[in-house]
Backbone as JSON Lines, residues from 0, in Angstrom:
{"i":0,"aa":"X","n":[13.25,-35.51,-11.57],"ca":[12.86,-34.8,-12.75],"c":[13.24,-35.64,-13.96]}
{"i":1,"aa":"X","n":[12.32,-35.72,-14.9],"ca":[12.6,-36.54,-16.08],"c":[13.41,-35.76,-17.09]}
{"i":2,"aa":"X","n":[14.1,-36.51,-17.97],"ca":[14.9,-35.87,-19.01],"c":[13.98,-35.13,-19.97]}
{"i":3,"aa":"X","n":[14.46,-34.01,-20.45],"ca":[13.71,-33.25,-21.43],"c":[12.71,-32.28,-20.82]}
{"i":4,"aa":"X","n":[12.58,-32.26,-19.52],"ca":[11.66,-31.32,-18.88],"c":[12.34,-29.96,-18.81]}
{"i":5,"aa":"X","n":[11.68,-28.96,-19.38],"ca":[12.3,-27.64,-19.45],"c":[11.58,-26.62,-18.57]}
{"i":6,"aa":"X","n":[10.74,-27.1,-17.66],"ca":[10.03,-26.18,-16.77],"c":[8.7,-25.73,-17.32]}
{"i":7,"aa":"X","n":[8.38,-26.14,-18.53],"ca":[7.09,-25.77,-19.11],"c":[6.18,-26.97,-19.15]}
{"i":8,"aa":"X","n":[4.92,-26.7,-19.13],"ca":[3.98,-27.8,-19.23],"c":[3.91,-28.22,-20.69]}
{"i":9,"aa":"X","n":[3.97,-29.52,-20.98],"ca":[3.93,-29.97,-22.37],"c":[2.65,-29.51,-23.04]}
{"i":10,"aa":"X","n":[2.81,-28.86,-24.19],"ca":[1.67,-28.46,-24.98],"c":[0.85,-27.33,-24.39]}
{"i":11,"aa":"X","n":[1.34,-26.68,-23.35],"ca":[0.57,-25.61,-22.72],"c":[-0.51,-26.19,-21.84]}
{"i":12,"aa":"X","n":[-1.24,-25.34,-21.2],"ca":[-2.3,-25.81,-20.31],"c":[-3.6,-25.89,-21.09]}
{"i":13,"aa":"X","n":[-4.32,-27.0,-20.98],"ca":[-5.57,-27.12,-21.7],"c":[-6.56,-26.04,-21.26]}
{"i":14,"aa":"X","n":[-7.3,-25.53,-22.23],"ca":[-8.31,-24.53,-21.92],"c":[-7.75,-23.14,-21.71]}
{"i":15,"aa":"X","n":[-6.48,-22.94,-21.88],"ca":[-5.88,-21.64,-21.64],"c":[-5.62,-20.9,-22.95]}
{"i":16,"aa":"X","n":[-6.06,-21.47,-24.08],"ca":[-5.87,-20.8,-25.36],"c":[-4.41,-20.61,-25.72]}
{"i":17,"aa":"X","n":[-3.55,-21.49,-25.29],"ca":[-2.13,-21.42,-25.61],"c":[-1.37,-20.42,-24.75]}
{"i":18,"aa":"X","n":[-2.01,-19.81,-23.78],"ca":[-1.35,-18.83,-22.93],"c":[-0.41,-19.56,-21.97]}
{"i":19,"aa":"X","n":[0.8,-19.07,-21.87],"ca":[1.71,-19.73,-20.93],"c":[1.55,-19.15,-19.53]}
{"i":20,"aa":"X","n":[2.09,-19.83,-18.58],"ca":[1.91,-19.47,-17.18],"c":[2.49,-18.09,-16.88]}
{"i":21,"aa":"X","n":[3.6,-17.72,-17.48],"ca":[4.19,-16.41,-17.23],"c":[3.27,-15.29,-17.68]}
{"i":22,"aa":"X","n":[2.63,-15.47,-18.85],"ca":[1.68,-14.47,-19.33],"c":[0.5,-14.36,-18.37]}
{"i":23,"aa":"X","n":[0.02,-15.48,-17.92],"ca":[-1.11,-15.51,-16.99],"c":[-0.76,-14.8,-15.68]}
{"i":24,"aa":"X","n":[0.42,-15.07,-15.16],"ca":[0.86,-14.43,-13.92],"c":[1.04,-12.93,-14.1]}
{"i":25,"aa":"X","n":[1.57,-12.5,-15.26],"ca":[1.73,-11.08,-15.53],"c":[0.37,-10.39,-15.6]}
{"i":26,"aa":"X","n":[-0.59,-11.04,-16.24],"ca":[-1.93,-10.46,-16.33],"c":[-2.58,-10.37,-14.95]}
{"i":27,"aa":"X","n":[-2.4,-11.4,-14.13],"ca":[-2.97,-11.39,-12.78],"c":[-2.34,-10.28,-11.95]}
{"i":28,"aa":"X","n":[-1.03,-10.1,-12.07],"ca":[-0.34,-9.04,-11.32],"c":[-0.82,-7.66,-11.78]}
{"i":29,"aa":"X","n":[-0.98,-7.47,-13.07],"ca":[-1.46,-6.19,-13.61],"c":[-2.88,-5.93,-13.13]}
{"i":30,"aa":"X","n":[-3.72,-6.95,-13.14],"ca":[-5.1,-6.79,-12.69],"c":[-5.12,-6.41,-11.21]}
{"i":31,"aa":"X","n":[-4.27,-7.05,-10.42],"ca":[-4.21,-6.74,-9.0],"c":[-3.77,-5.29,-8.79]}
{"i":32,"aa":"X","n":[-2.77,-4.84,-9.54],"ca":[-2.31,-3.46,-9.43],"c":[-3.41,-2.48,-9.83]}
{"i":33,"aa":"X","n":[-4.12,-2.8,-10.93],"ca":[-5.21,-1.94,-11.38],"c":[-6.33,-1.88,-10.34]}
{"i":34,"aa":"X","n":[-6.64,-3.01,-9.73],"ca":[-7.7,-3.05,-8.73],"c":[-7.29,-2.24,-7.49]}
{"i":35,"aa":"X","n":[-6.03,-2.34,-7.09],"ca":[-5.55,-1.56,-5.94],"c":[-5.62,-0.07,-6.24]}
{"i":36,"aa":"X","n":[-5.27,0.32,-7.46],"ca":[-5.36,1.73,-7.84],"c":[-6.82,2.19,-7.84]}
{"i":37,"aa":"X","n":[-7.72,1.37,-8.37],"ca":[-9.14,1.71,-8.36],"c":[-9.64,1.87,-6.94]}
{"i":38,"aa":"X","n":[-9.18,1.0,-6.06],"ca":[-9.59,1.05,-4.65],"c":[-9.08,2.33,-3.99]}
{"i":39,"aa":"X","n":[-7.84,2.69,-4.28],"ca":[-7.27,3.93,-3.72],"c":[-8.01,5.15,-4.26]}
{"i":40,"aa":"X","n":[-8.31,5.15,-5.57],"ca":[-9.04,6.26,-6.17],"c":[-10.41,6.41,-5.52]}
{"i":41,"aa":"X","n":[-11.1,5.31,-5.35],"ca":[-12.42,5.33,-4.75],"c":[-12.36,5.84,-3.3]}
{"i":42,"aa":"X","n":[-11.37,5.37,-2.55],"ca":[-11.23,5.77,-1.14],"c":[-10.96,7.27,-1.01]}
{"i":43,"aa":"X","n":[-10.34,7.88,-2.02],"ca":[-10.0,9.29,-1.94],"c":[-11.16,10.2,-2.32]}
{"i":44,"aa":"X","n":[-12.23,9.63,-2.84],"ca":[-13.39,10.43,-3.27],"c":[-14.37,10.63,-2.12]}
{"i":45,"aa":"X","n":[-15.17,11.68,-2.28],"ca":[-16.27,11.95,-1.36],"c":[-17.57,11.93,-2.14]}
{"i":46,"aa":"X","n":[-18.63,11.51,-1.47],"ca":[-19.95,11.43,-2.08],"c":[-20.91,12.21,-1.2]}
{"i":47,"aa":"X","n":[-21.73,13.04,-1.83],"ca":[-22.61,13.93,-1.1],"c":[-24.06,13.65,-1.43]}
{"i":48,"aa":"X","n":[-24.91,13.97,-0.48],"ca":[-26.34,13.85,-0.68],"c":[-27.04,14.89,0.16]}
{"i":49,"aa":"X","n":[-28.23,15.3,-0.3],"ca":[-29.07,16.2,0.48],"c":[-30.48,15.63,0.54]}
{"i":50,"aa":"X","n":[-31.21,16.06,1.54],"ca":[-32.61,15.65,1.68],"c":[-33.38,16.84,2.26]}
{"i":51,"aa":"X","n":[-34.7,16.78,2.11],"ca":[-35.54,17.84,2.66],"c":[-35.28,19.18,2.02]}
{"i":52,"aa":"X","n":[-35.06,19.18,0.69],"ca":[-34.81,20.44,-0.01],"c":[-33.52,21.1,0.43]}
{"i":53,"aa":"X","n":[-32.53,20.31,0.81],"ca":[-31.24,20.85,1.23],"c":[-31.14,21.09,2.73]}
{"i":54,"aa":"X","n":[-32.17,20.71,3.46],"ca":[-32.16,20.91,4.92],"c":[-31.16,19.99,5.6]}
{"i":55,"aa":"X","n":[-30.91,18.82,4.97],"ca":[-29.95,17.85,5.49],"c":[-28.87,17.64,4.43]}
{"i":56,"aa":"X","n":[-27.62,17.62,4.85],"ca":[-26.49,17.39,3.95],"c":[-25.6,16.33,4.59]}
{"i":57,"aa":"X","n":[-25.2,15.35,3.77],"ca":[-24.31,14.3,4.25],"c":[-23.18,14.13,3.24]}
{"i":58,"aa":"X","n":[-21.98,13.96,3.77],"ca":[-20.79,13.69,2.96],"c":[-20.17,12.39,3.46]}
{"i":59,"aa":"X","n":[-19.94,11.46,2.53],"ca":[-19.43,10.13,2.87],"c":[-18.18,9.87,2.03]}
{"i":60,"aa":"X","n":[-17.18,9.22,2.61],"ca":[-15.97,8.87,1.87],"c":[-16.23,7.62,1.03]}
{"i":61,"aa":"X","n":[-15.32,7.35,0.12],"ca":[-15.4,6.15,-0.7],"c":[-15.23,4.87,0.09]}
{"i":62,"aa":"X","n":[-14.83,4.99,1.34],"ca":[-14.72,3.82,2.22],"c":[-15.93,3.71,3.13]}
{"i":63,"aa":"X","n":[-16.97,4.48,2.82],"ca":[-18.24,4.48,3.55],"c":[-18.11,5.0,4.98]}
{"i":64,"aa":"X","n":[-17.24,5.96,5.16],"ca":[-17.12,6.64,6.44],"c":[-17.86,7.98,6.32]}
{"i":65,"aa":"X","n":[-18.77,8.23,7.25],"ca":[-19.48,9.5,7.22],"c":[-18.51,10.59,7.66]}
{"i":66,"aa":"X","n":[-18.29,11.55,6.78],"ca":[-17.34,12.62,7.04],"c":[-18.0,13.87,7.6]}
{"i":67,"aa":"X","n":[-19.26,14.08,7.2],"ca":[-19.9,15.33,7.62],"c":[-21.41,15.19,7.52]}
{"i":68,"aa":"X","n":[-22.1,15.76,8.49],"ca":[-23.56,15.87,8.46],"c":[-23.9,17.3,8.86]}
{"i":69,"aa":"X","n":[-24.72,17.96,8.03],"ca":[-25.18,19.31,8.36],"c":[-26.7,19.28,8.4]}
{"i":70,"aa":"X","n":[-27.26,19.9,9.41],"ca":[-28.7,19.99,9.58],"c":[-29.06,21.45,9.79]}
{"i":71,"aa":"X","n":[-29.91,21.96,8.91],"ca":[-30.34,23.36,9.06],"c":[-31.27,23.46,10.27]}
{"i":72,"aa":"X","n":[-31.08,24.47,11.09],"ca":[-31.87,24.61,12.33],"c":[-33.39,24.6,12.1]}
{"i":73,"aa":"X","n":[-33.83,25.15,11.0],"ca":[-35.27,25.25,10.77],"c":[-35.95,23.89,10.56]}
{"i":74,"aa":"X","n":[-35.18,22.84,10.3],"ca":[-35.77,21.52,10.11],"c":[-35.89,20.77,11.44]}
{"i":75,"aa":"X","n":[-35.31,21.31,12.49],"ca":[-35.37,20.67,13.81],"c":[-36.67,21.07,14.5]}
{"i":76,"aa":"X","n":[-37.56,20.11,14.59],"ca":[-38.86,20.34,15.24],"c":[-38.94,19.41,16.45]}
{"i":77,"aa":"X","n":[-38.86,19.94,17.66],"ca":[-38.88,19.08,18.85],"c":[-40.16,18.26,18.97]}
{"i":78,"aa":"X","n":[-41.23,18.71,18.31],"ca":[-42.48,17.96,18.35],"c":[-42.56,16.87,17.29]}
{"i":79,"aa":"X","n":[-41.57,16.83,16.37],"ca":[-41.6,15.83,15.3],"c":[-40.18,15.3,15.02]}
{"i":80,"aa":"X","n":[-39.57,14.64,15.99],"ca":[-38.2,14.13,15.78],"c":[-38.15,13.05,14.69]}
{"i":81,"aa":"X","n":[-39.26,12.34,14.48],"ca":[-39.29,11.27,13.47],"c":[-39.01,11.82,12.07]}
{"i":82,"aa":"X","n":[-39.52,13.01,11.77],"ca":[-39.28,13.61,10.45],"c":[-37.78,13.83,10.25]}
{"i":83,"aa":"X","n":[-37.11,14.38,11.24],"ca":[-35.67,14.63,11.15],"c":[-34.92,13.31,11.01]}
{"i":84,"aa":"X","n":[-35.31,12.32,11.79],"ca":[-34.67,11.01,11.69],"c":[-34.82,10.43,10.29]}
{"i":85,"aa":"X","n":[-36.03,10.54,9.73],"ca":[-36.27,10.01,8.38],"c":[-35.43,10.74,7.34]}
{"i":86,"aa":"X","n":[-35.33,12.05,7.47],"ca":[-34.53,12.83,6.52],"c":[-33.05,12.43,6.59]}
{"i":87,"aa":"X","n":[-32.55,12.28,7.81],"ca":[-31.14,11.89,7.97],"c":[-30.91,10.49,7.39]}
{"i":88,"aa":"X","n":[-31.8,9.55,7.7],"ca":[-31.66,8.2,7.15],"c":[-31.69,8.21,5.62]}
{"i":89,"aa":"X","n":[-32.63,8.94,5.06],"ca":[-32.74,9.02,3.61],"c":[-31.46,9.58,2.99]}
{"i":90,"aa":"X","n":[-30.96,10.63,3.59],"ca":[-29.76,11.29,3.08],"c":[-28.52,10.39,3.19]}
{"i":91,"aa":"X","n":[-28.34,9.77,4.34],"ca":[-27.18,8.89,4.54],"c":[-27.26,7.69,3.59]}
{"i":92,"aa":"X","n":[-28.43,7.08,3.49],"ca":[-28.58,5.92,2.61],"c":[-28.35,6.28,1.15]}
{"i":93,"aa":"X","n":[-28.77,7.46,0.74],"ca":[-28.53,7.9,-0.63],"c":[-27.04,8.08,-0.89]}
{"i":94,"aa":"X","n":[-26.33,8.69,0.06],"ca":[-24.88,8.87,-0.1],"c":[-24.16,7.52,-0.16]}
{"i":95,"aa":"X","n":[-24.56,6.58,0.68],"ca":[-23.95,5.24,0.66],"c":[-24.26,4.52,-0.64]}
{"i":96,"aa":"X","n":[-25.45,4.73,-1.17],"ca":[-25.82,4.13,-2.46],"c":[-24.92,4.66,-3.57]}
{"i":97,"aa":"X","n":[-24.58,5.94,-3.5],"ca":[-23.66,6.53,-4.48],"c":[-22.28,5.89,-4.4]}
{"i":98,"aa":"X","n":[-21.84,5.58,-3.2],"ca":[-20.55,4.88,-3.04],"c":[-20.63,3.5,-3.68]}
{"i":99,"aa":"X","n":[-21.73,2.78,-3.41],"ca":[-21.9,1.44,-4.0],"c":[-21.91,1.5,-5.52]}
{"i":100,"aa":"X","n":[-22.59,2.49,-6.09],"ca":[-22.63,2.62,-7.54],"c":[-21.25,2.89,-8.11]}
{"i":101,"aa":"X","n":[-20.5,3.76,-7.46],"ca":[-19.13,4.06,-7.91],"c":[-18.24,2.83,-7.78]}
{"i":102,"aa":"X","n":[-18.45,2.06,-6.71],"ca":[-17.67,0.83,-6.52],"c":[-17.98,-0.16,-7.62]}
{"i":103,"aa":"X","n":[-19.25,-0.34,-7.94],"ca":[-19.63,-1.26,-9.01],"c":[-19.07,-0.82,-10.35]}
{"i":104,"aa":"X","n":[-19.08,0.48,-10.6],"ca":[-18.5,0.99,-11.86],"c":[-16.99,0.75,-11.9]}
{"i":105,"aa":"X","n":[-16.32,0.98,-10.78],"ca":[-14.86,0.84,-10.73],"c":[-14.42,-0.61,-10.83]}
{"i":106,"aa":"X","n":[-15.16,-1.52,-10.2],"ca":[-14.71,-2.91,-10.14],"c":[-15.47,-3.83,-11.07]}
{"i":107,"aa":"X","n":[-16.58,-3.37,-11.63],"ca":[-17.36,-4.21,-12.54],"c":[-16.6,-4.6,-13.78]}
{"i":108,"aa":"X","n":[-15.64,-3.78,-14.18],"ca":[-14.86,-4.07,-15.38],"c":[-13.93,-5.28,-15.22]}
{"i":109,"aa":"X","n":[-13.69,-5.68,-13.97],"ca":[-12.81,-6.82,-13.76],"c":[-13.52,-8.15,-13.93]}
{"i":110,"aa":"X","n":[-14.85,-8.16,-13.79],"ca":[-15.68,-9.33,-14.09],"c":[-15.12,-10.61,-13.47]}
{"i":111,"aa":"X","n":[-14.91,-10.58,-12.18],"ca":[-14.42,-11.76,-11.46],"c":[-15.58,-12.35,-10.67]}
{"i":112,"aa":"X","n":[-16.02,-13.54,-11.02],"ca":[-17.16,-14.14,-10.31],"c":[-16.89,-14.22,-8.81]}
{"i":113,"aa":"X","n":[-17.91,-13.83,-8.04],"ca":[-17.81,-13.91,-6.58],"c":[-17.17,-12.7,-5.94]}
{"i":114,"aa":"X","n":[-16.62,-11.76,-6.75],"ca":[-15.96,-10.59,-6.18],"c":[-16.98,-9.59,-5.67]}
{"i":115,"aa":"X","n":[-18.04,-9.37,-6.4],"ca":[-19.05,-8.38,-6.02],"c":[-20.37,-9.07,-5.76]}
């Protein structure tokens, strides 16, 4: 170690706007804590969707786990299973889309390239 070295980079780090490493590390730690809290908040939420005028109901967690599916008996037509399949797919995909939108809203504020 050379004389006069005090553990700091001489003149600060270029391109950092005079921010020292401790400030940068504190900001990174705070951002990580905020992101973890956002992730926990999102995971604790449920997202719901219906299709076929309420004949199909789907509930999905913020972690994209299907929690519940309800199908009204009157929509079950043994001669037309494709209609029921389409309704379920539409409903599930809509609920998952709601999770994605909430995720983008929760994490978009962090603006980290490559994260989303």
